[in-house]
N, C-alpha and C positions, 0 to 999 in steps of 0.2 A: 246860883239861887236864887240871892236877892231879886235879881233880875226878874224871874219868874212870877214870884210872888208879888212884886211890881205890878206886872204886866194881869196880873187874876185880878189885885184888888182896882185895878185903872179900868177893866173892864168887864167887871163882874155883872152889870145888870146887860149888858149885851150876850155875857157868855150864858145868864142865867137865862134869858131870853131863848137862846139858841137850844140849852136842854131841855125847856119846857116843851119848844117847837117841836122838837126829835119826841119825845115822850108822845105828845098829842100824836104824830103823825103814826108810830107804833101803833099805838089806840086806836084808829081810823082804820089803818089796814088790816089789825086782826078783827076788828068787830064787823067790816063790810067787806063783803067778797067782790060787789064790784070794782072797790080801789085794789083789790087785791090783782082782779084780771089787769087792770089797767097797766100797774106796776111791774106785772110780769111781763105784757107784750111789747110794753116800755123797754123793758132790761131785753127782750129776747129781740128785740128791731135793733137795738145798739150793739148789742155782740154779736148779731148776723150780719151787720156793714161792717163789723171789724173782720170776722172773718173771713167775710167777701171779698175787701179789700187787702188783707195776708193772703188768700188765694189767689187773687189776679196778680199780685205781685210776683209769687211764687210762679205762676205759670208764665210770667214773663220772662223771669232771668231762664225758666225750662225750653222757651220755644226755640233755641240753637240747636239741643238736643233733642227736642221732638223734629224740628225739621231734617237733623241728620240721621235719624228714625226712619223718616219718609222718603229720604233720597237713596237709602240703603234696600229700603223693601222696592221702591222703584224700580233699581238695577236688578234685583234677581227677578221681578216680573217681566223686565224687557229681556232679560236674558231667555225666559222661557220663550216669550215670545218672539225673538229673532231665531229660534231652534226650532219653531213650530210649523207643522206642514202647511195648517190653515193659514198660517202667519205669508207664506208666499203665494195663497191661493192654488196651493194644487195637492192633490191626493198621493203623489208622490213620495217616495220615502227621502229625507232630506240631509238622513244624517252627516252626510258628505260635506255639509255644510255646518260650521261649529262655532260659534261666537261666544267671544268671554266680554264683558261688559265691566268697565270701572268708573267709577262714580267719582265727581270733583268740582270744585268751582272757578270760575274767572276771575281773576286776577289786576287783569286789564285788558283794554276792549278798545280796539279803533273801528271806528264807522264811516270818518270823514275824508279818508284818503283814497286814491287808485290801487292800493293794494295795502288791504286792514289786516291785523293780524290781531288775534285772540291770546293772551297766555294765562295758561291753567295750573291749577297747583297740584298737578301729577306728573314723573318723570319716567327714566329710565329704571327707578327702585320699585316700580309700581308695574314695570312691565310694558311700558309705554315706549313705541318706537314711531318711524317715521311711516309716514302715508298711512296712518288707523283715520277710520273716521271718530267725526265729534258731533253729537247729539245734543239737544234740549227737550225738555217734556214736549215741547211741540212740534220742533222739525230739525233738520238738519243744519249744522253752524260751519262746519268745514275740514279741514283733514292737518293733520298732525303736519309740520314740517321739519319743525327742530327739536332737540329733546335736550335735558340736562338730567344732574342726577335726582332733583326734586320738582322740575316744572318742563313744561311744552311750550310751545307756540305752535298756534294753530293758524294755519293759511282759512282765511274767512270766505262765505261765498261771496262775500263782497270785495271781491279782488279781479284786476283783469287778465289774473293769471289763471281764476279757478276754471274748472272747466268739468265738469259730473256728467255723469248718465241720468237723466231723468225720462219720466214716460207723463202719458195722460191717462190718470187710474183707470177711465170707463172704456178705453180702446184698448189700452198695451202699447199705442203708438210711444217711439220713443225717439229720443234725439239728447242735443246738449245743453247743458244749464250752465251760462257764462253771464257774466256783470257786463254789458257793454255802456249800460249810461249809469254811469261814475257818479250822477249827480243824485240820486233818488236811492236812501240806503233802505228802502223797504220794497224794493221791486228789484227781482234780476229779469234775464231773459233764456226764455229757451227757444232752440234754433233746431232747424233740420227736421222736421216734422213737415211732413208731404201735402202738399194742397188736398189732394184727395180726402185727407182725413175732416170728418166733420167737427167742428169747435163749439163749444157754447161757453160763453163768458160765466166765469164761476167754477168752471171745470177744475177739479181737483188735480194737483202735480205730486207727483212720487218720482220716490228714486228708484230707477229702473232694473233689470236683473245684470246690465252688461256690466257688472262692475264686481271687484273684487273687495273694494274697501267699503261700502255702504250694503246690507243686506237690503233686499228688494222692498217695496210700499213705505219707504219711512215718509211721513207727510213733508211736502214742502212750501207749498202756497196754493192759490188759484188764481185762474186765467184772468188777468182785469181788462186786456184789449189784446186783441190780433189784428196782422198786415201782412199782406203777402211781401217777400223782397223781391230786388228788382229784377231779378230773375224769372220771377210767376210761378217759380217751381216750387219754394217751401215758404213756412208761416215764420213771420215773426212775431214771437208771442211774448208779452210782458205778463210776470206772474208774479203776484202779493204776494211777502213771505206770510207764512203764519208767525215766525219769530219777530218779537222785536227786537232788529239788532243793537239798540240803545241801551237794552236793557238786560243783561244777560247774567245769572247767578250759577245755578245750578246746572253741571253738564254731564254727560254722558261717552265717555271715549270707547269705541267697539273696537274689539280685537276679533280679526278673520284667523283662526288658528290654522285653516288650510292653504291661507292666501300664497304664501312662500311654496309651496307644491303646485299650486296653482300656474304662478307666475311660470316656474321651472319647466311645468309642461308645455304651457304656451310657447315658450323662446323655443323649446325643442323641436315643436312643433314647425316652427316659422323658420329656423334655423334647416329644416330636412326639407323645406320646398326650393 
């Protein structure tokens, strides 16, 4: 208590000045509307910035939740798209082809080897099995090769073992998508396209219909350049990928629920020949 009294005595002049200043300020604001408006505007500016800063912080920490929500929404839309007759460019009934879509994330990605693999955070517990197609929001990524309870490894299209049915979108001529130039992770090759096909730089390449793994018409890339092969019968086409294979995050795994039946029927047909 003695210290407080000593402090007040020591700084009585300064404290009196502050008291009188406060009184004068109050009287000024009460008697002048201009000063009142300036004070309110300043207060609003300060509180507005505080609220804005707080909102930005909240939004930052909600980004992951919102991103997951968008991924789930995209998953539902892709399922509807893959099962739509319009997606296959036909008015025929496509109910015989039924696709499910599982969303996930890449936890490891290689792209500088001859046989590259991607590890994703979905596995057998999520219904994932070997030979399911994997895509991103921009295009195809690869095919599931091995699974554990909670994870899967995906053979990337950047693998010298990869061979995927693909076609030229504007002509429907199809061939095989491979990765023969293993030095370039932005470009794959489309082979077995006959020389009679009219090609244009920039033509879009999509997945073909001759596959039970990928739905038809999933984007792959665009024609970068093309040449005739040594036999002069087929084109050797460089396809620049839509995907940035060095930066893959969210993915979608495609399950063809009728694939087992299709493969069994085809095997029986071949056995009867």
